[in-house]
N, C-alpha and C positions, 0 to 999 in steps of 0.2 A: 322786343323781337318775338314773333309768333313761334310757338312750339310745333313740332310735327305731330299730326294726329294720324295714328296708324290703326290698321286692323291687327288682330292678334298675329296673323300670318306675316304681316309686314314687320312687326316687332321681332318675330322669330328669325326673320331673314337678316336682322342686324347682328345676331350672335355668331361669332366666328370661332373656328377651331382654336382650342387652347385658351379661350377666355376664362377669366377668374370672376365667378359670378356670386354675388350676395343675393340670397333668396329671402324675401321678406315674408313675415307671417308668424303666427303662433298657433300650433296645432291646426285648427280649422278656421281660424280668424285672420283677416287682413292678408289673405293669400292671393297673389296674382294668378289665379287659376287659368284664365283664358290664355295668358302668355305661355305659361309652362306647358299647357296641353298643346299649343301650337308648335312649341319647340320639339316636343316628342313626335308630332306628326311629320314635321320637316325632316327629322332624323330618319324616320322609317322610310320616307319617300326618297331622300337624297343621300343619306349616309352622313349628313352634316347637321349641326356642328359636332365635332368630335373632341375628345380629351379635355372636357371642361373641368375646372376646379370649382367645387361648390362649397359655399360657406353659409351656415344657418345657425341661429341661436337655439331656438326650439325646433323640434323635428316636425315641420309642417306636413300633415298627412292625415289619412283616415284609416290607416291600417290595411288599405287595399290598393287603390289606383289613382288617388287624387294628389294634388300638390306635388311634393318632391318625388313621389312615386312615378310621376310622368317622366322624370329625368333619370330614373334609376335603371339604366340599360348599359350593357357592356359596349364599350366603344364610345358612348356618349360622355361617360364620366371617367376622369383620370384620378381625381382625388376628391374626398369629401371631408369637411371638418364641421362638426356640429355638436350641439349640446344634448339633444335628445334624439334617439334613433328608433324608439319603440313603435312609431306609426309609419315607418318606412321599411317594410319587410324586404322589398326588392333591393334597396341599398344595403341592407344587412346581408343579403345573400351575396352580393358582389364583394363585400368586405370579407365574409367568411370564406369565400373561394379565392381570396387573394387576387381578385381581378382589378381592384383599385387600391390606392393608398387611402387610409382612413384614420381619423382622429376623433376622440371624444374629449372635449374640454368642458369645464363648467359653463353653464348657460350665461351667468352674469359676466364671467371673464370675457366671453366672446362679444357680448354687447358692449362692454367697456373697451375691448380691443378694437372694435370697429370705430368707436368714437376717438380713441387715442391715435389710431392710424390716420383718421381724417385730419387730426391736428398736426400731422407730420412727425409724430413721436416714433421712436424706434420700436415701441411695443408697450406692454402693460406690466407694471411691477406690482405684485400683490402677494399677500400671505395665503390667498385662497388656493387650495389644492395641496398644500404641504401634508405629507404623510398619507396621501391617497394614491390611487393608481395614476393620477396625473403627474405626480412627483417624478422627475426623470430618474431618480434612484430606484423607482419601481418600474413603471411602464412608460412614463412620459406622455400619457394620453394616447399612445398608439394602440390601434385595435387589432392589427394583424401583422404577419411577418413581412408583408410587402411594403410596409411603411418604415422607411429608413431615416428620413430627415428628422432631426431634433428641432422641435419648435418651442421647447420650454427648457429653461435651465435654472439651477439654484444659484442665487447670489447672496452675498452678505453685506448688510449695511447697518451701521451703528450697532454692531454686535448682534444683529438678528438676521435670521434666514428669511428669504423671500423667494418667490418664483417669478421669473421674467419670461413672459410670453411674447414671442416675436410678432411684429406687425403683420397686418394683412395688406397686400398690394392688389386689391381687386380693381377690375376695370369695367365691370358691368354690375348694375344693381337693378333687380326686378322687384318693384314695390307696388303698393296699392293705396289708393285714397278713395274719396267719395266724389268730389267735384274738382274739376280743373278748369281754369280759364285759358284763354288762347295764348297767354304768355307763359303757360306752364305752371302757374301757382296752383297748389293742391291743398284742399281742405279735407278733413276726415270726420265730418259731422255724423255720419252714419256708421262709422267703424267703432267697435267696442274697445279698441286699444290703439295707441300711437306707436308702440314698440320703439325700435331704434331707426325708424325710417329716415329721420333727418340726418343722423350720423352717417348712415350708409350712403345717402345721396351726396353728402359733403365729401366723403372719402373718395367715391368714384369720380365725382366732378373735379376734385382737386388732382386726381390722377390723370385727368384728361380722357376719362372713359365715357360710357353711355349709361344714363339713368333713364329707365323706362317705367312709367307708372300707369297701372290699370285703374280706371275710374268708371263710374256709372253715369256721369253726366258732364257736359262741357258747356261753359257759359262764356260770354264775352269778357274781355279784359276790363277790369275795374268793377265788376259785379260782386267780387268776393270781399268779405270783411277781412282786412289784413290781419287782424288779431286772431283769426281762425285759420290762417294759412299755416300748415304744418311742414310742407316742403316748398320752399320758395322756387319760383320759376328759373332763377339763375342756376339752379342745380339740375334742372330737368331737360332732357333732350327730346323725349317723345312721350305722348300719352296714348293709351289704348282704351277705346270705349268698348266696354264688355257687355254682353247679354246678361240678363238677370240670373240665369242658371249658373253662370261662371262668376257671379259676384254676390253669393250668399254672405250674410253677415258672419255666420260660422257654418261649418259643415253640418251642423245639426239644425240650424234655424235660418230661414231666409231673411228675417228682420225682426228683432226683438227690441222695441224702442227703450225698454227698461235698461238695457245695457248702455244706453247713451243718456240715461237719466230722464227719459221722457215717458209720457203715458201715465196710467193710473197704478198706484201701488196696490197690489193685491196680496192679501195674506195667504199663506199656504193653506189649502183646504183638503189636503189628502189625509189628514189625521196623523197621529203619532206613528212612528215606525214600530213594527212588531219587535218584541224583545228577542233579538238574535245575538250571536257572538259579537258582531260588529257594533251593535248598539251598547252592549255591555262594556266593550273596550272604550267606546266614545264617552260613555257615562263616567267611567273611571278617569279618563283624561280630563273631562269637564270639571271634575272636582279640583283639579290643579289650576283652573283658570283664575285670573286675578282681575278685579274690576279696574277698568281704565287701561288695560294692557293692549299693546299693538301686537297682533297675531299674524302668523302665517299657517295656513292649513294646506297640507299636501293632498295628493290624489289618493283615493281608496278610503280606508277606514277613517282617516282624519276628516274627510268630507262629512261624515256622519255627525261629527261634533257640533256642526252648525245646526243640524236637525235637533239635537239634544238641547242646545241652548235656546232654540225656538220654543220647544216644548216646555222648557223651564222658565221662559219669559225673561231671559237675561242677555239675549243677543246684542241689544243696543248698549250694553255696559262695557263692551270691548270694541276694538276696531280691527276688522280683518283686512289683510292685504293680500294681493296676488302678485307674484313676481313679475309678470309682464307690464304691470303699471297701475292696476286699480287699487284704490284705497277706500275702505268702507263698503257698505252695501252687502249684498248676499252673493258670494262666489258661486258661479255656475259649475256644472260637472260635465262629464262625457266629452264630446267633440266641441262643446262650448266652453270647456275649461279655460280659464284665463280671463273670461269676462266676469263682470259682477253686475247684478241688478241694482239700479239706483246707487251707484257709487258716489262718495262724497267728492272724489277727485280722481283724475287719471293723469299720470305722469309717464314719461318715456321709460323704456325698460332699463337703459343704462343708468338713468337717475334712480330708479327703484333699487337697483343693485348697489349703487353708491350708498343709499340709505341702509340697506341690509348689511353690507360689508363693514359699515361704520358702527354696527351694533344697534341699529334702530329697532329691531324686532325684540320684544320682551320675551315672547313665548312662541316656539315653533313646534308644530305637531306634524310629524312626517310618518311615512309608512315603514313597516318592519318586514323585510323580506328574508334576509339571512343575517344571523348574528353569530359571533364566535366567542371563545373564552376570553379574549382580550377586550371584548366589547365593541370590536369593529363591526360595521354593517356593510352589506352589499345589496344595492338596489339597482345596479347598472348593467350587470352581465350574468347570464345564466346559460352556460354552455354556448350554443350557437345563437341564442337570443340576445341581441344587443339592445338593451333598453336605453342605455345612456344615462348619464348622471343628471341631466337637466340642471335645475337650480339647487339640487340637494346639497352639493358641497358648499356653495356660497351660504346657504341658509343655516346648515347645521354647524358650520365653523364660526358663525358670527352672531347667531341669536343668543340672548342672555341665558335662556333655559331651553333645553331640547327634550322632546318627548317622542319616542318611537312607538307607534301604535299598530298592532297587527295580531292576528290569531297566532296561537302557540304552535300549531301545526297547520299544514295546508293539504289540499287534495282530498276532499270527501269528509272533512270534519263536520260532525253534527253534535250540537249541545242542546241541553234542555235546562231552562232556568225557571225557578218559581219558589215561592215561600222563602226567599232569602238564601237559596242554595243553587249550586251549579252541578250538573252531572254531564259526563262525557258519554254521549250515546254511541258515537262512532269516532274513533281517532283518525286524524288525517294521515295520509300515506307519506307525506313529505315533512321531514323534520327541518325546522328553521334554525335551531340552536346547534351549531356545528363546531367542530374542533377548529376549523379555519375556513373563513369565507373565501369564495373564489376570486373576488376582487374587492379591494378596500375603497368604498365610496365615502364612508364616515370613518375618520381616524380617531379612535378612542384615546390614543396617546396625545394627540393635539388637544383634545378636550381636557385631559388630565393636566397638560401643561398650562392651559388657560383656566384651570379650576372651574370648569363649566359643569353645572348640575345636569345630569342626564338620567332619565327614567325610561325603562322599556316596559310597556304596558300591554298585557295580553288579557284574554278573557278569564284566565285561571290563575295568573301569577303576575306579580310586579317585581321588577329588578331595578337596582340602581347601579351606576358605574362607580366602582371603587378602585383602589390600587390593584393593578394586575388582572382583575377579572370582574365579574358581576356578583352582586349580593342579592339574594332572594329576600325581599322584605315583606311581601304579602302573598297570601294564597287564598283562593276562593273557598268559601264554606261549601262543604260537600265533596271537595276534591281531595284525593289521596296524594300526599306529598311524594312518596316513592313511585307509585304506579303512574300517576297522571302528570307529574312534573319531572322529577329527576331522571326517571328511566326514558323519558322522551327527549333527553338532551345528550349531545355527544361529549359533553364536558361536565364537570362537577362545579357548580357555582358555590360561592360561600353562602351558607344558610344563616340568616341573621339569628342571633341569640334572642332577639326580641321579635321573632316572626309573628306578623299580625294576620288576622283574617281580613279580606277585602270587605268593604262596607256591604252588609246584607241588603241594603236598599238597591244596590246595583242589580240584584237578581229578582226583583219584584216588578211586575208590569204595571207600574204607575209612576208618576213624576217623583223625582228625588226630593223636591223642595230645596233646590240647589241654592246655597249661599256662597257668593264669591269671596275669595280671599282678597285682602288689600294688596295693592301693587307694591307697597313699601315693605311688605313682609319679606325678610331675608330667607333665601333658600339654603338649606343645609347642603354642603358639599362634603361627601364622605371620602375625601382624599387626604393622604398624609401631606 
């Protein structure tokens, strides 16, 4: 049975008031940009559709006006539930003004919730989120006062606590692929990720709703390799043929064949990164790397670790993964984050988080925004800025070892390194080590319960998680303990009786000569 072939405007006309819409994409990749832009245009012209419910795993956007930002207008949206909000400032504004109901759930939970809902299950049962702001004993993932409905609850099974996330009953899915045949079968050969497209299509199809897929080419039925079809035509109601400007591979790159494993492998030729605070932190983190380990690198300072391993010639001795589905290769940054150049494999996002939640990641290196005396971290909310937790909760609660990497202070920090020493030229205005974080994205108590080794790595000091607080275990050569560390913290950490100096090689602008630790080496956990 042939599928409908529509213009973006024709697709937008299918969206009705009150629809519950799953939005496909990851940051700037695999986004059905033409359809979402057409919905915005129709809303401004006619006042419809209105009161939509939006569901998204990662926050598709560019921080300005693309992707989910098209739909972020008063009257158009009634409720939004997403994993990452940082690139959708207009939706943040609506939430902060209590104009919409708004939830922030872990990215992996949302991907799995879409899949479980497709299977007719009442929801998703998981340990992910316990002890964080998603726990209903804290905030239940609610972003503002306008949000009243409880969508997560605590349950006990076999003597253990879990969180139960209620199912999603979506009736529209806006997705994207590369090629569709006239029966609606869709391949994704030019997309850098597969995400949870199949699960979303199955959920909406099983609910009797509308699945609309944006593509960049249409072929006759029978021309597609069935083993390459990612969304079968039995789940697709309509396809939209989009112009090139609305079908960029990511919002940063029109088409990079390397993200699909094609083209010529090129070595980085920009030369080594200058020795700045981020590189010092990344170098100290790289010392913890283990040969053969499966890794996850977060956004920010952790991205620099890959630059360090390139410089040290050890990148191919570990396997990096990215939460939306890429395994191996070189993770991209910026608005291409989520893609990897020449990956060894790409799986769906819900499958990747199954792997993560089961403990498949050996070492995770994540950002360090706010930390408090208990060891809790906040990376998800800062006043009116709603960054969202993304995959942070899934990853930090399930990786075997966790390393938080970031500068000691923020806002104008300037350092100078050389001859094996560090000096603080200008202190940052913003203290990161606080008495209490604004929102708990990483629960130190859950880590203690699971006896998880956790390090907090900065350019001037290294801490580890211990009972009740943090222990300072290393300090940079040239740094004054009282002036540059303790006085810049809102709490008093325990100072190790065996306080060591950070390796002086970190502060010399030449390669470390890095030797990786064996994967089998047991990590000490300083907990009672």
